[in-house]
ZADOSE-385620 format. One record per residue: residue number from 1; residue in one letter; chain; x, y, z of N, C-alpha, C in turn. Coordinates in steps of 0.02 Angstrom, whole numbers, plus 32768, in hexadecimal, padded with zeros to 4 digits. Layout:
% ZADOSE-385620
+-----+---------+--------+-------+--------+------+--------+---------+------+-------+--------+------+
! num ! residuo ! cadena ! neast ! nnorth !  nup ! caeast ! canorth ! caup ! ceast ! cnorth !  cup !
+-----+---------+--------+-------+--------+------+--------+---------+------+-------+--------+------+
! NUM !       a !      A !     X !      Y !    Z !      X !       Y !    Z !     X !      Y !    Z !
...
+-----+---------+--------+-------+--------+------+--------+---------+------+-------+--------+------+
% end
This chain:
% ZADOSE-385620
+-----+---------+--------+-------+--------+------+--------+---------+------+-------+--------+------+
! num ! residuo ! cadena ! neast ! nnorth !  nup ! caeast ! canorth ! caup ! ceast ! cnorth !  cup !
+-----+---------+--------+-------+--------+------+--------+---------+------+-------+--------+------+
!   1 !       m !      A !  0D7F !   640A ! 40C1 !   0D9D !    63D5 ! 409A !  0DC3 !   63F5 ! 405E !
!   2 !       d !      A !  0DFB !   63D5 ! 404B !   0E21 !    63EE ! 4013 !  0DFD !   63E0 ! 3FD2 !
!   3 !       s !      A !  0DFA !   6414 ! 3FA7 !   0DD4 !    640B ! 3F67 !  0DF7 !   63D7 ! 3F3B !
!   4 !       d !      A !  0E39 !   63D1 ! 3F3E !   0E5D !    63A2 ! 3F15 !  0E4D !   635A ! 3F2A !
!   5 !       f !      A !  0E4B !   6350 ! 3F6C !   0E39 !    630E ! 3F89 !  0DF0 !   62FD ! 3F75 !
!   6 !       f !      A !  0DC4 !   632D ! 3F7A !   0D7D !    6323 ! 3F69 !  0D75 !   630F ! 3F1E !
!   7 !       s !      A !  0D9A !   6331 ! 3EF3 !   0D97 !    6320 ! 3EAB !  0DAF !   62D8 ! 3E9E !
!   8 !       h !      A !  0DE1 !   62C4 ! 3EC3 !   0DFB !    6280 ! 3EBC !  0DC6 !   624D ! 3ED4 !
!   9 !       v !      A !  0DA5 !   625E ! 3F0B !   0D70 !    6232 ! 3F26 !  0D38 !   622B ! 3EF3 !
!  10 !       v !      A !  0D24 !   6263 ! 3ED5 !   0CEE !    6262 ! 3EA3 !  0D02 !   6237 ! 3E66 !
!  11 !       l !      A !  0D41 !   6242 ! 3E4F !   0D58 !    621C ! 3E16 !  0D5B !   61D0 ! 3E26 !
!  12 !       w !      A !  0D74 !   61BD ! 3E61 !   0D77 !    6178 ! 3E74 !  0D32 !   615A ! 3E7A !
!  13 !       t !      A !  0D02 !   6181 ! 3E94 !   0CBC !    6169 ! 3E9C !  0C9D !   615D ! 3E58 !
!  14 !       i !      A !  0CA5 !   618B ! 3E2A !   0C8C !    6183 ! 3DE6 !  0CAC !   6147 ! 3DC4 !
!  15 !       g !      A !  0CEE !   6141 ! 3DCC !   0D11 !    6109 ! 3DAE !  0CF9 !   60C6 ! 3DCB !
!  16 !       a !      A !  0CED !   60C2 ! 3E0B !   0CD4 !    6084 ! 3E2A !  0C8E !   6074 ! 3E11 !
!  17 !       i !      A !  0C63 !   60A6 ! 3E0D !   0C1E !    609B ! 3DF4 !  0C21 !   6083 ! 3DAB !
!  18 !       t !      A !  0C4C !   60A4 ! 3D83 !   0C52 !    6090 ! 3D3C !  0C6B !   6049 ! 3D36 !
!  19 !       l !      A !  0C9E !   6037 ! 3D5F !   0CBA !    5FF3 ! 3D5D !  0C85 !   5FC0 ! 3D6F !
!  20 !       i !      A !  0C5F !   5FCD ! 3DA6 !   0C2C !    5F9E ! 3DBC !  0BF7 !   5F97 ! 3D86 !
!  21 !       g !      A !  0BE2 !   5FD1 ! 3D6C !   0BB0 !    5FD1 ! 3D36 !  0BC7 !   5FAA ! 3CF9 !
!  22 !       g !      A !  0C06 !   5FB4 ! 3CE5 !   0C22 !    5F92 ! 3CAB !  0C23 !   5F46 ! 3CB7 !
!  23 !       v !      A !  0C39 !   5F32 ! 3CF1 !   0C39 !    5EEB ! 3D02 !  0BF2 !   5ECE ! 3D00 !
!  24 !       g !      A !  0BC2 !   5EF4 ! 3D19 !   0B7E !    5EDC ! 3D1B !  0B62 !   5ED6 ! 3CD4 !
!  25 !       v !      A !  0B73 !   5F06 ! 3CA7 !   0B5C !    5F02 ! 3C61 !  0B7B !   5EC6 ! 3C3F !
!  26 !       v !      A !  0BBC !   5EBA ! 3C49 !   0BDE !    5E83 ! 3C2A !  0BBF !   5E40 ! 3C42 !
!  27 !       g !      A !  0BB2 !   5E3D ! 3C85 !   0B93 !    5E01 ! 3CA0 !  0B4E !   5DF5 ! 3C84 !
!  28 !       a !      A !  0B25 !   5E2B ! 3C7C !   0AE3 !    5E24 ! 3C60 !  0AE6 !   5E0D ! 3C19 !
!  29 !       l !      A !  0B13 !   5E2A ! 3BEF !   0B18 !    5E15 ! 3BAA !  0B32 !   5DCF ! 3BA5 !
!  30 !       f !      A !  0B60 !   5DBB ! 3BD0 !   0B7A !    5D77 ! 3BD1 !  0B44 !   5D45 ! 3BE2 !
!  31 !       s !      A !  0B1B !   5D55 ! 3C14 !   0AE5 !    5D27 ! 3C26 !  0AAF !   5D24 ! 3BF1 !
!  32 !       l !      A !  0AA0 !   5D5E ! 3BCF !   0A71 !    5D5F ! 3B97 !  0A8C !   5D35 ! 3B5E !
!  33 !       g !      A !  0ACB !   5D3B ! 3B4E !   0AE9 !    5D15 ! 3B18 !  0AE6 !   5CCB ! 3B29 !
!  34 !       r !      A !  0AF4 !   5CB7 ! 3B68 !   0AF0 !    5C72 ! 3B79 !  0AA9 !   5C57 ! 3B75 !
!  35 !       n !      A !  0A79 !   5C7E ! 3B8A !   0A33 !    5C6A ! 3B85 !  0A1D !   5C63 ! 3B3C !
!  36 !       a !      A !  0A32 !   5C91 ! 3B10 !   0A21 !    5C8E ! 3ACB !  0A3E !   5C4F ! 3AAA !
!  37 !       n !      A !  0A7E !   5C41 ! 3AB9 !   0A9E !    5C07 ! 3A9D !  0A7E !   5BC6 ! 3AB9 !
!  38 !       y !      A !  0A6C !   5BC8 ! 3AFA !   0A4D !    5B8D ! 3B18 !  0A08 !   5B80 ! 3AF9 !
!  39 !       n !      A !  09E4 !   5BB5 ! 3AEA !   09A0 !    5BAC ! 3ACE !  09A2 !   5B95 ! 3A85 !
!  40 !       k !      A !  09D9 !   5BA5 ! 3A60 !   09DF !    5B90 ! 3A1B !  09E2 !   5B44 ! 3A16 !
!  41 !       h !      A !  0A05 !   5B24 ! 3A42 !   0A11 !    5ADB ! 3A3C !  09D3 !   5AB3 ! 3A50 !
+-----+---------+--------+-------+--------+------+--------+---------+------+-------+--------+------+
% end
């Protein structure tokens, strides 16, 4: 396999994992914020 192609695959994989993780963190914080606001009232 070409090393340049392999490095691109690794970068895309890391980017995809980071993106999914970031979305998951934002979703968790959003749901926590909604629960905190809901519990206040």
